[in-house]
Backbone bond lengths (Angstrom), bond angles and torsions (degrees), N, CA, C in turn:
res aa  C-N    CA-C-N  psi(-1)  N-CA   C-N-CA  omega(-1)  CA-C   N-CA-C  phi
1 M - - - 1.448 - - 1.527 108.11 -
2 S 1.312 117.32 140.95 1.461 119.92 -177.68 1.527 110.46 -72.25
3 D 1.331 115.17 162.19 1.464 120.82 -177.79 1.525 113.48 -67.08
4 D 1.325 117.71 -19.12 1.462 119.59 -177.57 1.530 112.56 -92.80
5 R 1.319 116.89 11.60 1.471 121.22 178.24 1.518 109.23 -133.37
6 K 1.321 115.88 149.54 1.456 121.16 177.45 1.514 109.20 -130.01
7 A 1.323 115.26 151.61 1.464 121.13 178.27 1.523 109.32 -84.05
8 I 1.311 115.08 154.54 1.458 121.75 173.99 1.523 106.61 -120.65
9 H 1.327 116.15 141.53 1.456 119.81 -177.33 1.521 108.19 -134.39
10 A 1.311 116.18 134.98 1.463 120.30 179.31 1.519 109.46 -149.95
11 Y 1.323 115.61 146.86 1.455 121.04 172.81 1.513 107.37 -98.31
12 L 1.327 116.66 117.65 1.458 122.98 -177.02 1.517 109.84 -119.21
13 T 1.319 115.08 160.03 1.454 117.87 170.12 1.528 106.93 -67.92
14 V 1.308 115.91 159.50 1.465 120.10 177.80 1.531 109.27 -57.95
15 E 1.316 116.97 -42.70 1.466 120.85 -179.74 1.528 111.58 -61.09
16 S 1.333 117.48 -47.34 1.466 120.24 179.86 1.526 111.22 -62.26
17 H 1.327 116.43 -42.84 1.464 121.14 178.40 1.527 110.24 -57.30
18 D 1.341 114.90 -47.64 1.462 119.42 -178.91 1.521 111.92 -63.83
19 V 1.326 117.24 -39.55 1.468 120.71 179.76 1.525 110.74 -62.08
20 W 1.345 117.15 -46.29 1.460 119.73 178.82 1.533 111.00 -54.87
21 H 1.318 115.76 -47.20 1.459 119.73 -177.24 1.535 112.21 -71.51
22 E 1.310 117.57 -39.26 1.470 120.63 179.66 1.528 111.49 -65.93
23 V 1.334 116.74 -44.70 1.465 120.03 -179.80 1.528 109.91 -63.64
24 S 1.312 116.80 -43.68 1.469 120.34 178.35 1.520 111.06 -60.80
25 E 1.325 115.47 -48.37 1.463 120.05 -179.01 1.525 111.11 -61.60
26 D 1.344 116.76 -45.34 1.464 120.40 -179.98 1.531 112.01 -61.81
27 A 1.328 116.13 -31.71 1.469 120.67 179.21 1.520 112.23 -83.36
28 G 1.338 116.54 -9.77 1.455 120.34 179.80 1.514 113.71 75.91
29 V 1.348 116.13 29.19 1.464 120.58 179.50 1.514 108.83 -127.80
30 S 1.317 115.74 160.31 1.463 119.69 174.49 1.526 108.23 -78.10
31 L 1.312 115.81 157.63 1.459 119.59 175.71 1.524 109.70 -63.48
32 S 1.314 117.44 -36.51 1.463 120.58 177.05 1.526 111.35 -60.94
33 G 1.322 116.27 -45.37 1.466 120.02 178.19 1.515 112.03 -62.82
34 F 1.320 116.36 -39.63 1.460 122.41 178.65 1.531 110.03 -61.80
35 L 1.334 116.71 -47.75 1.458 120.35 -179.59 1.524 111.64 -66.06
36 E 1.331 117.53 -38.48 1.470 120.85 176.98 1.530 110.81 -61.68
37 A 1.339 116.61 -41.76 1.466 120.55 179.44 1.527 111.00 -66.15
38 L 1.330 117.26 -40.05 1.463 120.11 177.15 1.529 110.91 -63.37
39 A 1.329 116.62 -41.69 1.461 120.40 178.88 1.534 110.75 -63.34
40 A 1.322 117.17 -41.33 1.465 120.51 178.39 1.527 110.33 -62.49
41 D 1.338 116.81 -39.70 1.462 120.78 178.62 1.529 111.09 -65.36
42 M 1.340 116.47 -42.83 1.459 119.71 179.19 1.524 111.39 -65.43
43 K 1.333 116.55 -34.05 1.470 119.62 177.77 1.524 109.92 -69.22
44 E 1.315 116.78 -41.90 1.468 121.94 -179.28 1.531 111.99 -70.73
45 H 1.318 116.04 -35.82 1.468 122.44 -176.91 1.527 109.38 -129.00
46 P 1.347 118.37 70.81 1.465 120.05 -174.55 1.532 112.49 -60.87
47 P 1.326 116.47 137.70 1.466 119.78 178.86 1.529 112.38 -55.14
48 E 1.342 116.86 -38.38 1.472 119.13 -177.65 1.530 112.54 -68.42
49 D 1.320 117.10 -16.67 1.473 121.63 175.95 1.524 111.38 -99.31
50 G 1.306 116.92 12.14 1.457 120.53 -178.99 1.505 112.33 106.32
51 G 1.339 116.54 -34.87 1.464 121.62 176.09 1.513 113.03 39.31
52 H 1.283 115.84 -145.83 1.455 122.15 173.06 1.521 107.01 -92.45
53 P 1.311 118.36 142.45 1.469 119.79 -177.64 1.522 113.48 -51.63
54 R 1.289 118.46 -36.89 1.472 120.82 -177.71 1.528 112.41 -69.28
55 W 1.342 118.61 -27.80 1.470 119.46 -179.84 1.515 110.41 -57.93
56 N 1.327 117.54 -42.54 1.461 119.95 -178.97 1.526 111.05 -64.82
57 D 1.331 117.92 -38.80 1.470 120.90 176.40 1.527 110.80 -64.23
58 I 1.313 116.34 -41.30 1.465 121.17 -179.68 1.531 110.41 -65.65
59 L 1.334 116.93 -41.79 1.462 119.96 178.80 1.525 111.40 -64.81
60 K 1.324 117.83 -38.57 1.471 120.77 176.26 1.535 109.88 -61.42
61 S 1.314 116.31 -43.46 1.460 120.93 178.21 1.530 110.63 -62.92
62 A 1.328 117.34 -41.47 1.468 121.74 179.22 1.527 110.70 -62.86
63 R 1.329 117.07 -40.74 1.468 120.33 178.13 1.528 110.73 -62.08
64 K 1.328 116.00 -40.15 1.465 120.80 179.43 1.530 110.39 -64.34
65 I 1.322 117.25 -44.70 1.471 121.81 178.38 1.525 110.06 -61.20
66 D 1.336 117.14 -45.75 1.465 120.58 179.13 1.526 111.25 -60.71
67 A 1.322 117.64 -43.15 1.467 121.58 -179.88 1.527 110.65 -63.38
68 Q 1.317 117.03 -42.51 1.468 120.36 178.87 1.520 110.97 -62.61
69 R 1.308 117.07 -40.92 1.472 120.51 -179.78 1.521 111.07 -68.08
70 R 1.324 117.16 -37.63 1.467 119.58 177.95 1.527 110.33 -63.34
71 R 1.326 117.02 -40.28 1.472 120.97 179.20 1.525 111.22 -64.15
72 R 1.326 117.24 -30.57 1.464 121.09 179.87 1.515 112.04 -91.59
73 G 1.304 116.85 10.54 1.464 119.93 178.33 1.510 113.85 76.54
74 G 1.342 117.37 29.07 1.449 120.88 175.59 1.498 115.71 88.09
75 R 1.301 118.35 3.48 1.467 120.81 -179.57 1.486 111.85 -82.90
């Protein structure tokens, strides 16, 4: 991998993993391209500055998922 790129690693449920890949494939884009576009959108419209209304809902959901995983010891 070149020095100007970094890998991202995440543990997802099988369902979430499949959704990421299916949505990307259906849109005709790579998952990497999809994630890069989402990051550009978040940079342009940061959630803490109001961003897009859905970003705040998504972040609340992410916090809930993280809290549940912490209670289960990271599983």
